[in-house]
Each structure stands twice: as C-alpha cells, then as structure tokens.
N, C-alpha and C positions, 0 to 999 in steps of 0.2 A: 529490562522491564522494571517499572517503578513499583515500590511496595504497596501493599493494600492500603496502608494509611494515606498514601498520596492519591491512589485511585478513588477512594471513597470521598476525598475532599472535593473532587471535581463536581460531585452531585450535591454538595452542601451549599448553603446560602452564602453568597459573597459577603454578607454582612458579618459573618462570623469566621469565615475561612477564605484564604486565598492561596492558590498554588501557581507557581510559574518559575521563570528564570530571572536571576539577578542581572540587571543591566548596568547598575551604578551603585556606589556606596559613598556616603558622606556622613561621618560621625556615627550616630545611631540610627540613621535613615537609609533604608534600602529602596531603590527604584526597581520595581518588579514588573516584568512583562508577563502579565497573568495569562493563563491558558485560554481564558475567555476572549482574549484580544485586547483588553484594556491595559493601560499602564498605571500602576498603583504605587503611590508613595507610602512606604511602610515604616512607621516609627517603632523601634524596638524599645519597650519600656525598661527602665532600670529594674533589675531583678527578674527579668523575663527568662524563662528556661530556654536554653539553646542546646539542641541535641543533634548529633550526627548519626544518620542511619545508613547502613550499607545497602546498596542497590539489591533488590530482591528480598530484603528482610521484611518481615511482617510483624515483628515484635519490638515495641518501643522499649521493653525492658532491656533489650540488648543494645540500645542506643548509647552512644558515648556523649557525656556532657562536655561542651566546648564553649568558646567565647565568641562574641560577635566578630572579633578580628580574624577568626578562622574562615569566615565566609568571603568568597571572592567572586568577581564577575564571571558569569557563565554557570555558576552553581544553581542547582534546583532547590527550591525551598517551599515548604508548606508552613504558612503562618496562621495561627488562630488568635482571635482577639475580637476587636469591634471595629466595624467600618463606619465612616462618617459620610454625611451627605455630599461633601465636596470630593469624594472619591479617595480620600486618604484612609489609612488603616493603622490602628494602634495594636501592635502585636504583644500578646502575653506569653506566647510560646512560638519558637521557630524550630522546625525540623529540617535538617540540611542533608542533601546528597551531593557530594562533590562531583563536579563535571568529569574529572579524570576517572573516578570510580565508575561512573555511568558509562563512559566510553569503553573502559575495559570490559565491563559486563556485557555491553552491546556486542563487542567483537567476539566474545566467547559464545554468545547466543547465536550470532550469525554463522559462526563456524559449525555449531551443532546443528543448525537448520540445514546447512549444506550436507553434513555428514549423515544425518538421520532423518532428513526431510523428504517428503514425496508429495504428490498431489495430482489433481486432474479435475474432471467434471463428475459431479455426483450423479450416479445413475439410479441409486435406490437407497432408502433408509428403512431398516427393519430392526425394531427394538433398539439395542445399543450398538448395532453394526451399521456402518455406512459403506456402501459399495461405490468405489471411485473408478472411473475409466481414465486411464492414462495412455493415450494412443490406442493400441490394440490390446492393452493389458488391463485386467481387472484386479483391483486391490481392495481387500477387505480391511476396513479401518475399525478396529475394536475399541470402543470407548468404555470408560468406567466412571465410578464416582469421583475419581481424582483428576479426570481429564479437564483441562482448562479450555474453555470455548471463548473465542472472540469473533465479533462480527464487524465487517467494514462498514463505515458510515456511508450514507447514500451519495454524498458528494465528495468523498475523499478516499483514496487508496493508501493513505499514509497509516502505517501501523499504529502510530501514537494516537490517531484519531479513532481507531477501532474501539468498540465498546465491549464490555463483557457480554457474552452470548450464552445460548443454551443449545442443546442437541435438537430441541423441538424446532428451532429456527431454520435448520438445514433442510433443504428441499432438493428434489431431483432437478438437475440443470444448474445448480449452484457451482461456483468455482471453489475449490477447497485445497488448502495446504495443511499437512499434518506432520508433526514431529514425534518420533517415538522409535522404539526398538522394532526392527523388521525381522520377519522369519527368514530362514536361510534362502528360500527361493524368492523372497521379496513380494510375495502375494498377500501377506498379512502384516499389519502394523498395530502394535499396542500403543494407542494414542496417548501422549502426554499433553499435547497442546494442538488445538485445531483453530485455524483462521479461515473464515468463509465469507462469501459475498455473492450477490446476485448481479450479474452483468449481462449486457446484450451486445452482440456483434452486429454491426450494420455496415453496409457498403452501398454506394450509389452516387448520383450526381447532385450537386448542390442546386437547389431551386431558388433559395433566398439566403442572403447573408446580411445580418444587421449587427455591425460591430458595436454600435452605441448601446444596444440592449443586450449584447452578448448571446444572441440566438441565431440559429440557422435552421433551414429545413432541407430535407433531401428525400428522394424516393428510394426506399430500401429495395434492393434488387431481390432479396429473398421473399419478402412479404408483398411487394408491389404497392406498399402503402406509403403515404407521406408521413414523415416523422419530424417532429420539432426537437431540436437538441440545444440545451443550454451549454455555453462555454464559460467556465469560471476560472478563477486564478489558480485552481488546482488542476485544471485540464492541461494535458501535455500534448502540444501540437507540434508535429514534425513533418518534414517534406522529403520525399523519396527522390533522389536524383534520377534523371532520365535513363542513364546507362544501367543503373541498378534495377529500375522498373522494367526495363527490357529483359534483363536476365531472369527476373522473377516471372515475367510473362512467359518466357520460354519454358520455365519449370512448370507453370500452370498448364501449358500445353503438353507436358510430359517430358520435357527436357531436364532430367535429373541432374545431369552434369552442369548445365547452365545454372540451375538453382543452387548447386553447391558453390559455384564460382561467385554467386551473388553476395555471399557473405564475406567474400574476399579472403577466405581461408582463416578468418579470425576465429579464435576459440571462444566459447561461451565464457562469460564472466562467472567466476566461482568454481568452475571446473568439475563439480560433482555431478553424479548422475541424478537426474530428476531433482535437481537442486531447486509468497507473499512475497511490502512496500516492494521491493517491494514490490522477474517473474516470467517464467518461460511458459510456452504453450504446453498443453497436455501432451505428453509424449516427447517433449524436448528436454534438454538436460541442463538448462542454464538460467542465469539471470540473478538478479538480486531482488529483494523485496522492494516495494515502493519506497525509495529513499536512501538506501544504504549501499555502498560499494561492495561488490562481491558477497552480498548477502543472499538469503534464500530467495529463489524465484517463486513465481506463482503460476498457476495453470491458466491456460487460455484455450483457444480453439484446438481441436484435435488435428492430428495428421501433419500436413506439410507446413503449417503456419509457424512452427517453432523458429525456423531460420529468420523469418521476417521480424518476429518479435525480438529475437536476440540482438538484432543490430539497431534497434530503435535509438538507443542512447548515443549512437555514433552519427546520427543524422542531424541536419540543421533544424533548429527550432524556428517556429513562426508564430504569428498571432492571428486572431480571427480577422483582423484588418487586412492580412495578406491573402486571404481566401477570396475566390471569385466565383460568381454564379456560373454554372456549367462545368465547374471543376469536379473531378471524381475524388472521393475520399473513402477511407475505411475508418470506422469508428468503434471503439469500445465504450459503452455508456452504462451508467447505473440508473436504476429506476427507483425514484423516491415516492412513487405512487401517484404523482400528478399527471398532467396532460403531456408534459415534456420530459425527455430523458436528460441526463447530465453527462457531458463528455468526460471520460477519464483519459483516453488516449485517442488522438486523431492523426491520421496519416494522409497527406495529399500527394499528388503526383503519381497516383496509382492507375491512371487511365489504361495503360497497356495490360495491367494485371486483370482488370475487370473485363476488358475486351477479349482477353484470351480465355476467359472462363466459359466453357461450352454451355453451361446451364444458366449463364447470366450472372450468377453469384459465385465469387471465388471460393475454392476449396480452402485456401489459406486464410487465416484470421489473425488478428492481433492478440497479444496478451492483455488481460485486464489490468495487470499491475506493472508499475514502472520497472525499467531495467537499466542496467549499465552502471557507470561509475560516478554517480552523483554524490551529493553530500550525505553524511551519515545520518541515520535515523536515531531518534531518541530511545526507541524501544528495543532495538536489537533483534527483533523478530522479522518475519517476512513483511514486506510492506506493499 
C-alpha cells in the first residue's frame, strides 16, 4: 500500500500535484502516466528536492534524499509544483517509491492477507462489531480506532481503486474482507484492515445485447425483474465450457461428487483457509484479491458457489460482442446508484446450471472479486 502522502495527493488539484507511474525519462523530463488516466510531461527544475520514501512510510522526515538519476521506468512518483495549460508540469519536489520496493511490500501484504485474512457476507453491524457470515460460520469482527477501512469503487474491484472508508459505510449484505489476529477458535478477529463493497448476484437469460453502448439486459431469475447491466473495461467476462457446465449442473441437482470433479481437482490459489482484488465465495477457501496472483480472496455468495468462483481465472475470456440474445449468464454487479448496474464478473455458458436449479435461481453464485493468477496489484491487499 502506498504511503499517506501518495494517497492524499490523489485528491489534490492536478494543477499543484500529480501522482503516477514513470513511463519514460529524458534528461530532466519524466513522462508520467498519471493515476487520473492522463499522460503528463514533468520537467524537474534545477534544485528540486528529490526524495525516496519506503512503501508504507507516512513520514517524509524518514525519506532519503536522492538524485534524478535514481528514478527508473516503472517507479511511482508524487510530484508537486505547477501545471501548465498544455498539460505539462514543472516539479519543485519529487517523492519516489521504487517499483521493486513496492513489489516486495505487495508480496508481504498478500501473504499476510492469506495467513490472517477472512471474510464473508455482513449480517449485522452493532457498535464497533461487525458480524460476518462465512458459509455456516459466524465471525465477530472487532474494530477499533486503529482499524483501516477501505471501500471498493462502484465500477472497479481493483484494490488500488478502493478509497478510504469508514465503519459507517458497512451495511448488512455487503461483501467484506478482514485482516487481523484471530481467536483460537476463529470466531473473533481483531481487525487491522477491512475492505468492503456492495455487490449484487444476478442470473438469467439475456434479452438484449448492445456491444456498441456496452449494455445488456436480462431477466433476473431471483427477482423476476428486467435489469440493465453496463459492461466496462474493468468487467471480467468468462465462458464456461459445456462439459464443466454439465458437471456443475449435476452438483446443483445434488451430485456432490460431480461438483467436486468440476474443478478438475485443482487446488485453490493461495492455499490458505478462507483466504479481496482481488476472491473466494463466502465459505470457500481460496482466491486472490482482484488483480494479484495468490493474493487474498474475497467473499462471494454463500454455500456451494466457492468451487465455481475458484476456477474463473482458468476459463476462456470473451467480450460483450461474443454474447448472444437468449444466452444464460451469471453476473456479479456493483450498484453505483443509477438505473443500471455495472458488471464486475460475468459468466456465460451456464444454461445447464440454471436449468438444474429447482427454484429457478441457482444456489451457487460467483465471487464479486477477481480470482486466479493474473498480474500483480499495486496495492498488495485483497483486490
């Protein structure tokens, strides 16, 4: 995780500060891929102060003074100075975090999320205590004044896109991951860090698909209502092969052995029990946070859905243009408060699973957060 100095900069005016990743260097000019999406040409003035800060550090007094030559492509920098109308930026101070240091810090945090992480669906919030349901197990999450809260963005499950949050934002029904020391029986956790988000599980048949606008509609089997879903560049679209769909359908009908075979005997990524970016279903034991290999997983639907979520990263990807009207899909979506939801994860090829569900809606659901062995995340926590 980046230091407070970096995090605060993202809310500052781009006219005075820029934060991002170094893409190129030439003389005293840095080409910066700013976190806001723009590419910025940064000229470092003679006499500018250049400091190196360790990942996780919050005290500039502990920073080491370096030279411009110590900065390399891939490093993270925070520059302060003055922006020009043409998009260029004159830096009076540069704060550097080396990419290698960030990677090392990320790996340490991912390992800790696996070792001391847990999560599930929020069932209640009372005072400073959050009750989380993970499968059939209830976990009491005890928060304090030192607990760090983060909240996933409405259109992204990447940990680096999560914003500082508060206890008050967490509501019953939210997905939650927590890291901290557990009691001997695992029923209580003293929370050091919490990442939460509000996601919806949908399943149904596609009524319309508009690839040009990135929207689709389906009739949700649970609510019997038509739902509009936006598909963005952050949406993870996968297709379930027919033979796997048949095995999961057998499990949906009660064939536990067939369901176990559906995952091909593959062990969950990360290997830890109840291990965010960034994510296993509640009650499952695996995954990574959205974005990082073998990182902490995130909670999803309860019960049998864990196996289905755990194998998502191994399935073929597709685009909205590959989807067809009449095709059955399962969707995890976020609600930004508008008339449409935003797809986080979508799985097609699930017709046998939906047909096998006796109540019309499947008992298994997808995880809200990405899983598997993709690229590393910038933040090191659950994604």
